Structure formats: structure tokens, C-alpha cells
C-alpha positions in Angstrom: -28.9 -142.1 -31.5 -26.1 -140.7 -29.4 -26.5 -138.4 -26.5 -24.9 -134.9 -26.8 -21.8 -134.5 -24.9 -22.3 -132.4 -21.6 -21.1 -128.8 -21.6 -18.6 -128.2 -18.8 -19.6 -125.2 -16.9 -16.2 -123.4 -16.9 -17.7 -120.0 -16.2 -16.9 -119.1 -19.9 -19.5 -117.6 -22.2 -19.6 -119.7 -25.4 -18.7 -117.7 -28.5 -19.6 -118.4 -32.1 -16.0 -119.8 -32.8 -16.4 -122.3 -30.1 -18.5 -124.6 -32.1 -18.0 -126.4 -35.4 -20.8 -126.7 -38.0 -21.8 -130.3 -39.1 -19.6 -133.1 -40.7 -17.7 -133.1 -43.8 -19.0 -133.1 -47.6 -21.5 -135.7 -48.4 -22.2 -136.9 -44.8 -25.7 -138.0 -43.9 -27.4 -135.8 -41.3 -27.5 -137.3 -37.7 -30.9 -137.9 -36.3 -31.3 -135.2 -33.5 -31.2 -136.5 -29.9 -33.4 -134.8 -27.3 -31.6 -131.6 -25.7 -30.1 -131.8 -22.2 -30.3 -129.1 -19.7 -26.5 -128.6 -20.4 -27.5 -127.9 -24.0 -30.0 -125.3 -22.8 -27.6 -123.7 -20.5 -25.1 -123.3 -23.4 -27.7 -121.9 -25.6 -29.1 -119.2 -23.2 -25.3 -118.3 -22.4 -24.6 -118.0 -26.2 -27.8 -116.0 -26.7 -27.1 -113.6 -23.9 -23.6 -113.0 -25.2 -24.6 -112.0 -28.5 -27.5 -110.0 -27.6 -27.3 -106.4 -29.1 -28.0 -105.0 -25.6 -25.2 -103.4 -23.6 -25.8 -105.7 -20.5 -24.0 -107.6 -17.7 -25.3 -110.0 -15.1 -24.1 -109.7 -11.5 -24.6 -112.1 -8.7 -25.7 -111.2 -5.1 -22.1 -110.2 -4.2 -22.4 -107.7 -7.2 -19.6 -109.8 -8.9 -19.9 -109.9 -12.7 -20.9 -113.4 -14.0 -21.8 -112.6 -17.7 -21.5 -109.8 -20.0 -22.7 -109.3 -23.7 -20.3 -108.7 -26.6 -21.7 -105.1 -26.7 -20.7 -104.4 -23.1 -17.2 -105.8 -23.8 -16.9 -103.3 -26.5 -18.1 -100.6 -24.7 -15.9 -101.1 -21.7 -12.9 -102.1 -23.8 -12.3 -105.3 -21.9 -13.1 -108.9 -22.6 -15.5 -110.8 -20.3 -12.8 -113.0 -18.9 -11.0 -109.8 -17.6 -14.1 -108.4 -16.0 -15.4 -111.6 -14.4 -15.7 -111.5 -10.8 -15.3 -107.8 -10.6 -17.6 -105.2 -9.2 -18.7 -102.1 -11.3 -16.5 -99.8 -9.3 -13.5 -102.3 -9.9 -14.3 -102.3 -13.8 -14.7 -98.5 -14.2 -13.0 -96.2 -11.6 -15.5 -93.3 -11.4 -17.8 -91.7 -8.9 -20.9 -92.9 -11.1 -19.8 -96.5 -10.5 -20.1 -96.2 -6.8 -23.6 -94.8 -7.3 -24.5 -97.6 -9.5 -23.5 -100.1 -6.9 -25.6 -98.5 -4.2 -28.6 -98.8 -6.6 -27.8 -102.5 -7.3 -27.8 -103.2 -3.5 -31.2 -101.6 -3.3 -32.5 -103.9 -5.9 -31.1 -107.0 -4.1 -32.8 -105.8 -1.0 -36.1 -104.8 -2.4 -36.4 -106.8 -5.5 -37.7 -103.7 -7.5 -36.4 -102.4 -10.5 -34.1 -99.2 -10.4 -33.3 -96.6 -13.0 -30.6 -94.0 -13.2 -28.8 -91.9 -15.5 -24.9 -91.6 -15.3 -22.4 -89.5 -17.1 -19.1 -91.5 -17.8 -15.9 -90.9 -19.5 -15.1 -94.4 -20.8 -11.7 -95.7 -21.5 -10.4 -94.7 -24.9 -13.1 -91.9 -25.4 -12.1 -88.2 -25.5 -15.6 -86.9 -24.3 -18.2 -87.9 -21.7 -21.1 -89.9 -22.6 -24.5 -90.2 -20.9 -26.2 -93.6 -20.1 -29.5 -94.6 -18.9 -29.0 -97.8 -16.7 -31.7 -100.2 -15.9 -31.2 -102.5 -12.8 -33.5 -105.6 -12.9 -33.6 -108.2 -10.2 -32.9 -111.9 -11.3 -35.0 -114.3 -9.3 -34.6 -118.2 -8.9 -37.2 -120.8 -8.8 -38.3 -120.2 -5.4 -38.8 -116.4 -6.2 -35.6 -115.4 -4.3 -33.4 -112.7 -5.8 -30.2 -114.4 -7.2 -28.5 -111.5 -9.0 -29.0 -108.1 -10.8 -29.1 -107.7 -14.7 -27.6 -104.3 -15.6 -28.8 -103.0 -18.9 -27.4 -99.7 -20.2 -28.4 -97.6 -23.2 -26.3 -94.6 -24.7 -28.5 -91.6 -24.6 -25.7 -89.1 -25.3 -27.2 -87.8 -28.5 -30.5 -87.2 -27.0 -29.1 -85.6 -23.9 -26.9 -83.2 -26.0 -30.0 -82.3 -28.1 -32.0 -81.7 -24.9 -29.2 -79.5 -23.6 -29.1 -77.5 -26.8 -32.7 -77.0 -26.8 -32.5 -75.7 -23.1 -29.6 -73.4 -24.0 -31.6 -71.9 -27.0 -34.6 -71.4 -24.9 -32.4 -69.8 -22.1 -30.9 -67.6 -24.7 -34.5 -66.4 -25.9 -35.2 -65.5 -22.3 -32.0 -64.0 -20.9 -30.7 -62.1 -24.0 -32.3 -58.8 -24.7 -33.8 -57.9 -21.5 -32.9 -54.3 -21.9 -32.3 -51.9 -24.8 -28.6 -51.5 -23.6 -26.3 -52.6 -26.2 -23.4 -53.5 -23.9 -25.5 -55.5 -21.5 -27.3 -57.4 -24.4 -23.9 -58.4 -25.7 -22.8 -59.5 -22.1 -26.1 -61.5 -21.7 -25.0 -63.5 -24.8 -21.4 -64.3 -23.4 -23.1 -65.3 -20.1 -25.4 -67.7 -21.7 -22.7 -69.4 -23.7 -20.3 -70.0 -20.8 -20.1 -72.7 -19.4 -23.0 -74.5 -21.2 -21.3 -74.2 -24.8 -17.7 -72.7 -24.3 -15.1 -72.1 -21.8 -14.4 -68.6 -23.1 -16.6 -66.3 -25.3 -16.0 -62.8 -26.5 -18.3 -60.3 -28.2 -16.6 -57.8 -30.5 -18.4 -55.2 -32.6 -17.3 -52.9 -35.5 -16.5 -49.5 -34.1 -19.2 -47.8 -36.0 -22.0 -49.8 -34.4 -21.7 -48.2 -30.9 -22.1 -44.9 -32.5 -25.4 -46.1 -33.9 -24.5 -45.8 -37.4 -25.1 -48.3 -40.2 -21.9 -49.7 -41.6 -21.3 -49.8 -45.2 -22.7 -52.7 -47.3 -20.6 -55.7 -48.0 -18.1 -57.5 -45.7 -16.5 -55.3 -43.2 -13.1 -56.7 -44.1 -11.5 -58.3 -47.2 -9.9 -61.7 -47.1 -6.2 -61.6 -46.0 -6.5 -58.1 -44.3 -6.7 -57.4 -40.4 -9.9 -55.9 -39.1 -10.5 -53.5 -36.2 -13.2 -54.5 -33.6 -14.2 -53.2 -30.1 -14.6 -55.5 -27.2 -17.9 -55.0 -25.6 -18.4 -58.3 -23.6 -16.6 -61.4 -22.6 -17.0 -64.3 -20.2 -14.8 -67.2 -19.1 -15.0 -70.3 -16.8 -12.0 -68.9 -15.0 -12.5 -66.4 -12.4 -11.4 -62.9 -13.5 -10.9 -63.9 -17.2 -7.3 -64.4 -17.0 -7.1 -65.6 -20.6 -8.5 -62.3 -21.9 -6.1 -60.1 -23.9 -8.4 -57.3 -25.2 -9.8 -55.1 -22.4 -13.7 -54.0 -22.4 -14.2 -51.0 -24.7 -10.8 -51.2 -26.2 -10.2 -51.2 -29.8 -8.2 -54.1 -31.2 -6.8 -55.1 -34.5 -7.3 -58.9 -35.5 -4.7 -59.9 -37.9 -5.1 -61.9 -41.1 -5.8 -65.5 -40.5 -7.3 -65.1 -37.1 -10.6 -66.7 -36.8 -12.4 -63.2 -36.2 -10.8 -61.5 -39.3 -11.6 -64.5 -41.5 -15.2 -65.1 -40.7 -15.8 -61.4 -41.1 -14.4 -61.5 -44.5 -16.2 -64.5 -45.7 -19.3 -63.8 -43.9 -19.7 -67.4 -42.8 -19.3 -69.2 -39.5 -16.0 -70.7 -38.8 -15.0 -74.0 -36.8 -11.3 -74.3 -36.3 -9.0 -76.4 -34.2 -5.9 -74.7 -32.8 -3.1 -76.4 -34.6 0.7 -75.7 -34.2 0.9 -74.1 -37.6 -1.9 -71.7 -36.6 -0.1 -70.8 -33.4 3.2 -70.0 -35.3 1.4 -67.7 -37.5 -0.3 -65.9 -34.6 3.1 -65.6 -32.7 4.2 -63.5 -35.7 1.2 -61.3 -36.1 -0.2 -61.2 -32.5 2.3 -62.6 -30.1 0.4 -61.8 -26.8 -2.8 -63.7 -28.0 -0.5 -66.6 -29.0 1.0 -66.8 -25.7 -2.4 -66.8 -23.9 -3.5 -69.6 -26.3 -0.4 -71.8 -25.4 -0.6 -70.9 -21.6 -4.2 -71.9 -21.2 -4.3 -74.7 -23.7 -7.0 -73.5 -26.2 -7.7 -76.1 -28.7 -11.1 -75.4 -30.5 -12.7 -72.2 -31.6 -16.0 -71.2 -33.0 -16.1 -67.7 -34.8 -19.7 -66.4 -35.8 -20.3 -63.3 -37.7 -23.0 -61.3 -36.0 -25.6 -60.1 -38.5 -29.0 -58.7 -38.3 -31.4 -57.2 -40.9 -28.6 -57.6 -43.6 -26.2 -55.6 -41.5 -22.7 -57.0 -40.1 -22.4 -55.9 -36.6 -19.3 -57.8 -35.3 -18.1 -61.2 -34.4 -18.7 -63.6 -31.4 -15.9 -66.1 -30.6 -16.3 -69.3 -28.6 -13.4 -71.1 -27.4 -12.6 -74.3 -25.3 -9.5 -74.9 -23.1 -10.9 -76.7 -20.1 -13.4 -79.0 -21.6 -11.4 -81.7 -23.7 -13.8 -82.2 -26.6 -13.5 -80.0 -29.5 -16.4 -78.4 -31.1 -18.6 -80.3 -33.5 -20.9 -79.4 -36.2 -23.9 -79.3 -33.9 -22.1 -76.8 -31.6 -21.7 -74.7 -34.6 -25.3 -74.8 -35.5 -26.1 -74.0 -31.7 -23.7 -71.1 -31.7 -25.1 -69.6 -34.9 -28.6 -69.8 -33.4 -28.0 -67.9 -30.1 -25.8 -65.4 -31.8 -28.6 -64.7 -34.4 -31.0 -64.0 -31.4 -28.4 -61.8 -29.7 -27.8 -60.0 -33.0 -31.3 -58.9 -33.3 -31.5 -57.7 -29.7 -28.1 -55.7 -30.1 -29.4 -54.3 -33.5 -32.5 -53.1 -31.6 -30.4 -51.6 -28.8 -28.3 -49.9 -31.4 -31.2 -48.4 -33.3 -33.0 -47.4 -30.1 -29.7 -45.6 -28.8 -29.5 -43.8 -32.3 -33.1 -42.6 -32.1 -33.0 -41.8 -28.5 -29.9 -39.6 -29.0 -31.5 -37.8 -32.1 -34.8 -37.3 -29.9 -32.9 -36.0 -27.1 -30.9 -33.7 -29.2 -33.9 -32.5 -30.9 -35.9 -32.0 -27.9 -32.8 -30.3 -26.2 -32.8 -27.7 -29.0 -36.5 -27.2 -28.7 -36.6 -26.8 -25.0 -35.7 -23.3 -23.6 -32.3 -23.0 -22.0 -31.9 -21.0 -18.7 -34.9 -18.7 -18.6 -34.0 -15.1 -18.8 -34.3 -13.0 -15.6 -38.0 -11.8 -15.2 -39.2 -8.9 -13.2 -42.5 -10.5 -12.8 -41.4 -14.0 -11.4 -38.4 -16.0 -10.2 -37.9 -19.2 -12.0 -36.7 -22.8 -11.4 -37.4 -25.7 -13.8 -36.5 -29.4 -14.4 -36.8 -31.8 -17.3 -36.2 -35.6 -16.9 -36.5 -37.8 -20.0 -38.1 -41.2 -19.5 -35.5 -44.1 -18.7 -37.6 -47.0 -20.2 -39.3 -45.6 -23.1 -38.2 -46.1 -26.9 -37.3 -42.3 -27.2 -38.1 -39.3 -25.5 -41.4 -37.7 -25.3 -43.1 -34.6 -26.1 -43.2 -32.7 -22.7 -42.2 -29.2 -22.7 -42.4 -25.9 -20.5 -41.8 -22.3 -21.5 -41.5 -18.8 -19.8 -42.3 -16.1 -22.4 -41.8 -12.3 -21.7 -45.0 -10.3 -22.5 -45.4 -6.7 -22.7 -46.2 -4.6 -19.8 -43.6 -6.6 -17.7 -46.0 -9.4 -17.8 -44.9 -13.2 -18.3 -46.6 -16.3 -19.7 -46.0 -19.8 -18.1 -46.5 -22.8 -20.1 -46.3 -26.4 -19.6 -47.5 -28.9 -22.2 -47.2 -32.7 -23.0 -47.7 -34.2 -26.5 -49.0 -37.8 -26.4 -46.5 -40.5 -27.5 -42.6 -40.8 -27.5 -39.8 -40.7 -30.0 -38.8 -38.2 -32.8 -42.4 -37.7 -33.9 -43.6 -36.6 -30.5 -40.6 -34.3 -30.1 -41.2 -32.7 -33.5 -44.8 -32.1 -32.6 -43.8 -30.6 -29.4 -41.3 -28.2 -31.2 -44.2 -26.9 -33.6 -46.7 -26.5 -30.8 -44.0 -24.7 -28.6 -43.2 -22.4 -31.5 -46.9 -21.8 -32.0 -47.5 -20.9 -28.4 -44.7 -18.4 -28.7 -46.2 -16.8 -31.9 -49.8 -16.6 -30.3 -48.4 -15.2 -27.1 -46.7 -12.5 -29.1 -49.9 -11.5 -30.3 -50.9 -11.2 -26.7 -54.2 -13.4 -26.9 -55.9 -14.4 -23.9 -55.1 -17.8 -22.4 -58.5 -19.3 -23.6 -58.1 -17.8 -27.1 -54.6 -19.1 -27.2 -55.6 -22.6 -26.5 -58.5 -22.5 -29.1 -55.8 -21.5 -31.7 -53.5 -24.3 -30.6 -56.4 -26.7 -30.7 -56.9 -25.9 -34.2 -53.3 -26.4 -35.1 -53.2 -29.9 -33.4 -56.1 -31.0 -35.5 -54.3 -29.5 -38.7 -51.2 -31.4 -37.7 -53.0 -34.8 -37.2 -54.7 -34.2 -40.7 -51.2 -33.7 -42.1 -49.8 -36.9 -40.6 -52.9 -38.9 -41.9 -52.6 -37.6 -45.3 -48.8 -38.6 -45.4 -49.7 -42.0 -44.0 -47.4 -41.6 -41.0 -48.0 -44.5 -38.5 -49.7 -43.4 -35.4 -50.5 -40.1 -37.2 -53.0 -38.8 -34.6 -51.4 -36.3 -32.4 -52.8 -35.5 -28.9 -51.6 -32.9 -26.4 -52.5 -31.2 -23.3 -51.4 -27.9 -22.2 -51.5 -25.2 -19.3 -51.2 -21.6 -20.1 -50.8 -18.9 -17.4 -50.2 -15.1 -17.7 -48.9 -13.1 -14.6 -49.0 -9.3 -14.3 -46.7 -8.1 -11.7 -48.3 -4.7 -11.5 -51.9 -5.9 -10.8 -50.6 -9.0 -9.3 -53.3 -11.0 -11.2 -52.9 -14.2 -12.8 -55.1 -15.7 -15.7 -55.0 -19.3 -16.2 -56.5 -21.7 -18.8 -55.9 -25.5 -19.4 -56.7 -28.1 -22.0 -56.8 -31.5 -20.2 -53.6 -30.7 -18.3 -53.1 -31.4 -14.6 -54.1 -28.7 -12.3 -51.3 -26.4 -11.0 -50.5 -26.0 -7.4 -50.4 -22.7 -5.5 -48.1 -22.2 -2.4 -49.1 -18.9 -0.5 -46.3 -17.1 1.4 -47.6 -18.6 4.6 -47.0 -22.1 3.4 -50.5 -23.3 2.6 -50.9 -25.2 -0.7 -53.9 -25.6 -2.9 -54.5 -27.1 -6.4 -56.2 -24.3 -8.3 -59.6 -25.2 -9.7 -58.9 -24.1 -13.3 -61.7 -25.5 -15.7 -60.3 -28.7 -17.3 -61.0 -28.0 -21.0 -60.7 -30.9 -23.4 -57.2 -32.1 -24.6 -55.9 -30.4 -27.6 -56.9 -32.1 -30.8 -60.5 -32.8 -29.8 -61.9 -29.5 -31.5 -65.4 -28.0 -31.2 -65.3 -27.4 -27.5 -64.5 -24.0 -25.7 -61.8 -23.3 -23.2 -62.4 -21.1 -19.9 -60.2 -19.2 -17.7 -60.0 -18.2 -14.1 -58.3 -15.0 -12.8 -57.1 -14.5 -9.3 -54.9 -12.1 -7.5 -51.7 -13.5 -6.1 -49.9 -12.2 -3.1 -46.3 -11.4 -3.7 -44.0 -14.3 -2.9 -46.7 -16.9 -3.9 -45.3 -19.9 -5.9 -47.0 -21.5 -8.9 -46.1 -25.1 -9.6 -46.6 -26.3 -13.1 -45.8 -30.0 -14.1 -46.9 -32.8 -16.6 -48.4 -36.1 -15.4 -45.3 -38.1 -15.4 -44.6 -36.5 -12.0 -47.6 -37.6 -10.1 -48.9 -40.5 -12.0 -46.0 -43.0 -11.6 -46.8 -46.5 -10.7 -45.0 -46.0 -7.4 -47.1 -43.0 -6.4 -50.4 -44.0 -7.9 -53.4 -41.7 -6.3 -51.2 -40.5 -3.7 -49.1 -38.5 -6.0 -50.9 -35.1 -5.5 -51.0 -35.6 -1.8 -47.1 -36.3 -1.7 -46.7 -33.1 -3.9 -48.8 -31.0 -1.7 -46.8 -32.2 1.4 -43.4 -31.4 -0.1 -44.4 -28.0 -1.4 -45.7 -27.0 2.1 -42.2 -27.6 3.7 -40.0 -24.6 4.1 -37.2 -24.5 1.5 -34.2 -22.3 1.2 -34.9 -21.5 -2.6 -36.8 -22.6 -5.6 -34.1 -24.8 -6.9 -34.0 -26.7 -3.6 -37.9 -27.0 -3.8 -37.4 -28.6 -7.3 -35.0 -31.1 -6.1 -37.2 -32.0 -3.1 -40.2 -32.5 -5.4 -38.3 -34.8 -7.7 -36.7 -36.7 -4.7 -40.2 -37.4 -3.0 -42.0 -38.4 -6.1 -39.4 -39.7 -8.5 -36.7 -41.7 -6.4 -35.6 -43.6 -9.6 -35.5 -42.7 -13.2 -39.1 -41.8 -14.3 -41.2 -44.2 -16.4 -42.5 -41.3 -18.3 -41.1 -37.6 -19.3 -41.4 -35.1 -16.6 -41.5 -31.3 -16.9 -41.5 -29.2 -13.7 -41.6 -25.5 -13.7 -41.9 -23.4 -10.4 -42.4 -19.6 -10.4 -42.3 -17.3 -7.4 -44.2 -14.2 -8.0 -43.0 -10.5 -7.7 -44.9 -7.3 -7.7 -44.2 -3.9 -9.2 -45.0 -1.3 -6.9 -45.4 2.6 -7.2 -41.6 2.8 -7.0 -41.7 1.0 -10.5 -45.0 2.3 -12.1 -46.3 5.7 -12.8 -49.6 6.0 -14.5 -51.7 9.4 -15.7 -55.1 9.7 -17.0 -54.9 11.8 -20.3 -57.8 14.1 -21.1 -59.2 14.2 -24.6 -57.8 17.6 -25.6 -54.7 18.7 -27.8 -52.8 20.4 -24.9 -52.8 17.0 -23.1 -50.0 15.8 -25.2 -47.4 18.5 -24.0 -48.6 17.7 -20.4 -48.0 14.0 -20.9 -44.6 14.7 -22.1 -43.8 16.8 -19.1 -45.1 14.4 -16.6 -43.0 11.6 -18.1 -39.8 13.6 -18.0 -40.4 14.5 -14.4 -41.0 10.9 -13.6 -37.7 9.8 -15.4 -35.8 12.5 -13.2 -37.3 10.8 -10.2 -36.0 7.6 -11.3 -32.6 8.9 -12.2 -33.2 8.1 -15.9 -32.4 11.5 -17.6 -30.6 9.9 -20.4 -33.7 8.3 -21.6 -35.8 11.6 -21.6 -35.3 12.5 -25.3 -36.6 9.3 -26.8 -39.4 9.0 -24.0 -40.7 12.4 -25.1 -40.8 11.4 -28.7 -42.5 8.2 -28.0 -45.0 9.5 -25.5 -45.9 12.5 -27.9 -46.4 10.0 -30.7 -48.5 7.4 -28.9 -50.7 10.1 -27.0 -51.3 11.8 -30.1 -52.4 8.7 -31.9 -54.7 7.9 -29.0 -56.2 11.3 -29.2 -56.8 11.4 -32.9 -57.8 7.7 -33.6 -58.9 6.3 -30.3 -61.5 6.8 -27.9 -61.7 7.8 -24.2 -60.6 6.9 -21.5 -57.1 7.5 -22.5 -54.1 6.4 -19.9 -50.4 6.7 -19.8 -48.1 4.3 -18.0 -44.5 4.0 -17.5 -43.0 0.9 -16.0 -39.4 0.8 -15.0 -38.0 -2.9 -15.3 -34.6 -3.7 -16.8 -35.9 -1.7 -19.7 -38.3 1.3 -19.7 -41.9 0.3 -20.9 -44.2 3.1 -22.3 -48.0 2.3 -22.6 -50.8 4.3 -23.9 -54.3 2.8 -23.5 -57.5 4.0 -25.0 -61.2 2.7 -25.4 -60.9 1.8 -29.2 -60.1 -1.7 -30.4 -58.7 -0.5 -33.7 -55.0 -1.4 -33.9 -52.4 1.1 -35.6 -50.4 -0.1 -38.4 -46.8 0.7 -39.3 -46.6 2.2 -42.8 -43.8 3.8 -44.8 -44.9 7.5 -45.6 -44.2 9.0 -49.2 -42.1 12.0 -49.3 -45.1 14.0 -49.9 -47.0 12.8 -47.0 -47.4 15.3 -44.1 -48.0 12.3 -41.5 -47.6 8.6 -41.1 -44.0 8.7 -39.8 -44.8 8.5 -36.1 -44.8 4.8 -35.6 -41.9 4.4 -37.8 -39.9 6.7 -35.5 -41.1 4.7 -32.5 -40.0 1.5 -34.2 -36.6 2.9 -35.0 -35.8 4.5 -31.6 -37.2 1.6 -29.1 -36.3 -2.0 -28.7 -39.9 -3.1 -29.7 -43.3 -1.9 -29.9 -46.8 -3.6 -30.2 -50.4 -3.6 -29.5 -52.6 -5.8 -27.3 -56.3 -5.9 -26.9 -57.8 -5.4 -23.5 -61.6 -5.9 -22.4 -62.0 -2.2 -22.7 -60.0 -1.4 -25.8 -56.4 -1.6 -26.6 -52.9 -0.8 -25.4 -49.9 0.3 -27.5 -46.6 -0.2 -25.8 -43.1 0.5 -26.6 -40.1 -0.8 -24.9 -36.9 1.4 -24.6 -33.6 -0.3 -23.7 -32.0 1.6 -20.6 -28.6 0.3 -21.4 -28.6 2.1 -24.8 -29.9 5.2 -23.2 
């Protein structure tokens, strides 16, 4: 039995090729001899070298003693070239210095250390992420004799984690508002620099107009396509590589990533090659020059689609980061683009509905109210800024017979086109009912029935959220008597500012909101001093979150301040209560009362006798002479004669004639009967029945209104025509 030859410790790790197997063919096996310590050392070194781990052994001076074959492959250098070198001498990288600091701590403390580093290894075009474990190596006495460095490549896990973080960030940061351009910019901001060095968002021109583009791909293969730039982001300050300005319409030539991905409808991953640059220089020389100047080398083009509609294209480019895009980057870009596409399509649909709602509501709201003898008017309407569409707030100023005026403010529950359409129908109904001269409580009762009917129609048509609710305040002011009659249906109380500056909220009986049905409405009537200001408004003015319960108190304080005009008062109210855009629609109507005195009104009691007709004509003509309206005498005589005759023939006492001089001349005859006359066409053989027809032909308008004691027939004569 022979003893094994000792292995000389030359510091070299044994490799598989360093030993030969057995003897020649037919040789009898030698009897094994007991292993020596040298044999053990060689075996250990051999096992360490061939370990699948990426590991290296360092002594107390942090000099490399041993390295595995896997470590040699990762570093790209053999062990003999690294033996005796420190980590910072093997890899020139700031992370190497950090690793050495941790190794010293292991030698000092004898405790294991872990850290994660990002390195660009020799021969690699991209950075890799490694988790490094540093273990103390102890001798027989327990003293630390060295450090074992074990590294694990976690680049794939790190990239996957980063992609998940980016997807989560995109879901949080994209679509924070319903603004199309801002949503597009949020997409570009999320992508740079985490995914790309430069990102652009270009939309089809029809998208910003809220239109649905035609079906199918927006372009054909081999054809240029027009897109509008809405957002971009670069790692370079000022985006110097950008060619197309924000808001500009640009043509993308055939062969460009944007045109190609839109034509095919599929995402595109492309490297920037010299051949591609040559083609771009022919069709888009300015773009090709920027690509060359900034070194673009890899491009992703993703078509932006949502709900089956192509909205545009998002382009991601790299020119600072050396590694090109990979398949995983393409999938990530598709994911965040798809999320952004839904947000942008929501913004597009919202913008379209809002424009439609605003146009509808603008057409339904009154323009500048005509000049009234009864009141001076100022008004404001502010649509909500944060709601999906406008709401159903409205106001109106309706001229009534006898120089009176109706003031209306209402609010339909909800927002959007449905609320605006309901508001339009209610406003039309109020005007129709006001023309009949119904009392405020009766008018609200009819309006309540209409809302119930509209809700039933919506339910039968299976319209989502078909129930329609509304509130309304209706007031009628008579400048002759200076009396104001008010009723409200669940609406905020109006404010009254007296000429001396005192402000009070009128105690108008609340009444149920419109659409409840079955409950009565009540009125109050009060006399207003000339120069008093009635302030009517919707709840969006005083119920904002910023004001809370203090809204009414703030309104009181603002109305009590002296103001140069009603317009300035409106501005002051909005500035105090709504410093920012309102969260709900707001309608505000302010009316300063006027009074018509004896210089504008003349009244006579008419006795129930036939001779009273001639006397009434004479009194009317004398009054016209006092007013300097002699040109109107002929028509006035005919109208007074007809109306007084009808009152004597068909009405009851007491009978009264009244003339009101406003911008027009108003003739009124009141009697104690509630029977209203009707206009009819007399036959050629009839001796009468033509009086009201003459009145209708000679005057600007005529009508009847019911009073507590009977009725009043009126006719309005244009003084301009006279």
C-alpha cells in the first residue's frame, strides 16, 4: 500500500483537468490508502471551485483567495488573474467600495451582512442587480479568518418588481381628472424615466372634438397619418429632442413607428437602424436629424385604444439608457397605455357631454332680461366645475300683465343632459302657467303635477335614474301696489335687503319639493319699499363645503354692505361665497324694486250704467293728453269702449278702469265676475261679437287674469306704433 503524494499548496484551485483517471486497460485496482490532510484540502478546494454558486473567498486583508468557476464566468476573468486583488480592484464601480465597507464590518463584528447592488459587468450592455451575502469564515479557535462573498443575480425579479410598481403607479397617477390633455400628460410623466427616456402622446384630430372616429384602422399601410401632439416628457430638461410642439398637428410618414402601428393596430418594437434613418431623412428630415443628434436607438409604438375606438398612438424611446427595449418592456407599455386610454376616453366622453349640456342649458336659460318697469335685474349662472356635466339650475324673469313681473329660481336634482332637459321643460311650463296669471301657490301645484308626470314618463321609458326631483321659488311683484307674493317648493328662502341696508331672510312657507305630490303650497304677501332688493338663489351658493352652515350668515353680511350697483353686488356675493369654481351649479338672481306712482297710473270707478262708457272714454283721452300721448287716443278710445261695455253687459259691480303708462300703454278693466270672455269670429249676419277681435287686432296683446274679487281684462298698446 502506497501513500498518496502530497499536494503542493501553490495557491491554485484544482480543476477537473488537473487529475487523470485510474490506470490503463486491464489494470487491477489499487487498494485505497487512508486519505491525508493534503487530500482533504485538495478535495475541498476542488468542490469550492466547481460549486454552482457565484462565490469568492477573501482573507482578512480583503484579498481574494478562492473563486468559483461561476464567479470567473460572471466577472469574465480567471481566478489566477484575480487572486490577491480586492473587490474594488476587480470591479471598478462605486458599488465595489460599498461592498468592501460591509466586508470590513463582517471582519470586525463577526456577523453576517447582506446588501443589494446594481452593477454593469464587463461585456454586458445593461446593468444587473445582485443580492450579496457576506459570511464570516472562522478558524479552529473561533477567530474570523476571512469573508465568504456569495452573490445571486436577482435582475429578473428586480425588473418584475419595478414593472409591478410602475403599473400600480400608473393606476394611481393617470386619470386623476376628467381633463383629456392632463390625463395624456400623466401617462408621459409615469413612463419617464422609469420606462423610457422620451415619451409622446399623439391623438387623432377628431378625438379632441369629442367625436367618435370612424370604424377600422385610422390609416392604411404605407400611408401617412395626421396626429395632434397632446403630451410629452423627456429625461432632458426642456425636451430638446422634441420636434412637434404641443397642440400642433403633424403628419407621420409611411414607415414611421406611429403610422405603422396605427395602420396594423398592433404594438411595435423597433430598433433604430441606419436604413430606417435613411428613409426618415427623405420623408421627415427634421425628425431624422434629432434622432441622430440625441442617439435614439430603440422605440416602442403602442396604439391607444379604448372601447373599440382608436384614439391615437403613444411612443416610447430610449437614447440615454443603453439597453434596448425588450418584450417585457412592450407588455408593460401596453398595460399602462391601456389604462391611460380608458381615462382619456372617459375625458373625451365627459367633454362631449359637458359641451352638449352647456349648449343645451345655455339655449334654455334666459339671455339678458328685458328692461322692466317693476324691477332692476342682475343675474349670474355658474356651472359646476367638478361634476360630469352641468345641472338643472335655472332662473327666469317673466313680464306679466299690469306691469307686474314674476321672478323664478329653480333647481332640478342631478346633473348632465337629462337634468338640463328636465330643467328646460320645467322652465317652459313655468312661463306657460305664468301667462295664465296663476297665483304662485297654484302655479307650483301645477308644476308639481308636471314633475310627477315627467318621472312617470322616464320610468316607463326605463331611463336610468328616471326619478325627477326639483325645487322652485316663484314670486310676483306689482309695482303699482308694491306688493310681492311668494311661494316655494323646497327651495332656499330668499333674502330681502331694505333701502336702509337691513337684511332678512323671508319666512316663506317651505312646501314640499316638486314631484312629491299630494301636499299643498302656501303663499305670503308683503309690501316692499321702493328700492328693496330681493335675492333669489339655488343651494349651490350657500351649501358649499367651504361655507358649511355659515353660508347664509356670509350672504347676509355681503348683502348688507353698500354697493354701487346690483351687478357689483352679484360679484361681491360670488367672490365671498365661491372663491373657487363651485362644486355645484349656482343660479343667482337679484331684483331691485321700483314703484309706479300716480304719474304713471290713473284709475276710475265706473258706475253700472250705459252712459258710463262715454264718460270712461272721455276720462281716458284726457289722461292721455296729460301724458302727452295724443297719438294713442284713437285706439285707446276703441279699447276702453269695448272693455267697459263688456264689463257692463256681462260682468258684475264693482267695475274699475285703470291706465298704466310704462314702455307701453296698459288698459285694464276689472269687474266682480269670474266669467272670462272668449275671442270668437262673428258671422256676417251677427250684430255683435266683433269687439274683442278688434281689440286683438289693434293692440300688442290682451288677456284675462283672475283676482280675489273677480277678473281683470287687459290690453297692451305699443306706444312706438302709436
